[in-house]
N, C-alpha and C positions, 0 to 999 in steps of 0.2 A: 738337255743332253744333245740335242741336234746342233745347238750352237757351239758346244764344246767341240763336236766332231768337225764342224766347219772351220773352226779356229784351228784345230790340229792340222788339218787338211792344207788350210791356207799356208801355214807356219812351214810344214814340209815342202809344199809347192815353193815357197819364197826361198827356201834353202838350195833345193836339188836342181831347180831349173836354171839358175843363174851358174850353179856348179857345172851342171851338164854341158850348157853352152860356153863356158870357159874352157872346159876340157875337149870337147869335140866340135865346137862351132855350132853356128846357128842355121836354121833353115830346115825345110822339109826333108831335103835329100840326106843331109846329115842324120836327122831323126829316123827316118826310114832305114838307112844302112845300118844304124847302130841297133835298132829294133831287129832287123833281118839277123845280124850277127848275133844277137841274144837268143833270139827263137831257134836258129839253127844250131847253137851251142846247147840248147836245153834238149833239142832232139838228139844230139850227140850223145849227151848224158844218158838220156833214156834208152837209146839202143845200144850203148856201151855197157850198162849196166845188165841189161838183158841178155846181151852176148857173153858177158863174163859169167853170168849166172847160168846159161846153157852149157858153156865149156868148163864150168866148175872152178874157176880162176879169181873168182870174185875176192876182193879184199878191201875192208873198210878203209885201211891206211892208203891204199892206191887211190881210192875214190876221195878221199880227203886231199891228197897231193892234187887231184885232178880239179878240186874246186879252187886251190891257189894258181894252177895252171891256167884255168879259165879267167879269174880274175886278171892275171897277167896278160893274157891274150886281148881282153876287153880293153885292157889300158894302153895296149900298142897304138890304135887309132887316135888316141888322145895324145900320145906323144908325137905323132905325125901332125896332128893338127897344131901343136905348140911350135914345132919345127916349121911348118908353114907360115905361122905369125912371124917367127924369127926372119926367114928368107923372104917373107912378103909373096909366097908361092900361094896360088888361089885354091887350096885343098888337095894339091898334088901329092904330097907325102901322105896325107891322111888317106886319100883315094887308094893309093897304092897298097899301103897296109891293110886297109879295110878290104880291098877286093881280094888280096893275097890270102887274108885270114878266112874270107867267107868261101873261097875255093878250098882251102885245107880243111875247114869244118865240114863242108858238104861232103867232101871226100872221105873224111874219117866217119861222118854219119851214116854214109853209104855203105862203106865196109863193115861197120858194125852191125848195120840192118841185115847185111848178107850173112855175116857171122851168126846172128841171132836166128837166121833160119827164115826170114821175112822175105826172101827172094821170091818165094811161091807166090806172092802177090803182084809180081810183075810179069808182063808177057815175056817169052823165052828170049826173043831177038833183044829185048832192053836189058834183061838181066844180064845176057852175055856181054853186051856194050859196057854196062855198068861194071861188071866184074873185071874185065879188060882194063877199064879205067882206074879201078882201085885195087888191082892185083898187089902192087908192090904194099900199099897200105894193109891189105889183108895179111900178108905174109908177115910184116913186121909187128902186128897185133896178135897173130896167132904166135909168133916167137915169144913176145913178152908175156903173154897169157900161159904159155908152157913154163916159162922161168918163174912167173908168180906160183904157179901150181906146185912146181917142184919145191920152191922155196916154203911153202904153205905146208907140204906133205914132210918136209924136212923137220919143221917146226913142232910137228904134231907128235 
């Protein structure tokens, strides 16, 4: 049984590692960048679900759309890497897209965490700074949540 598991793991690695390197490029920086994007994306999902449960705007269809959005976001740096390969740029477009996405995802995650009521775990001075930083994101999320809630109530 152990040999079968090793064979499966080897097969999966033989397919996914070259595919990952083709899409995103090689090297530790690329691997850590994509790992960070995925990590903060998962944190954004967690905080977003908790925030929508708290304000009673949770909707599975919105969550499913979020999975497609997330997949799209994770493919953007791959497109950047492919453009870098075309233009002979040393990771410039990949870096711009990855850094922009990371900034947006962390901002979204922070806004969701504040909406979920998790701001109490931050010192007041930091919470004030974070709230100012994500104010427009919080307002947009609250408006979308209210719209989903009203739509949900209209369907009931």
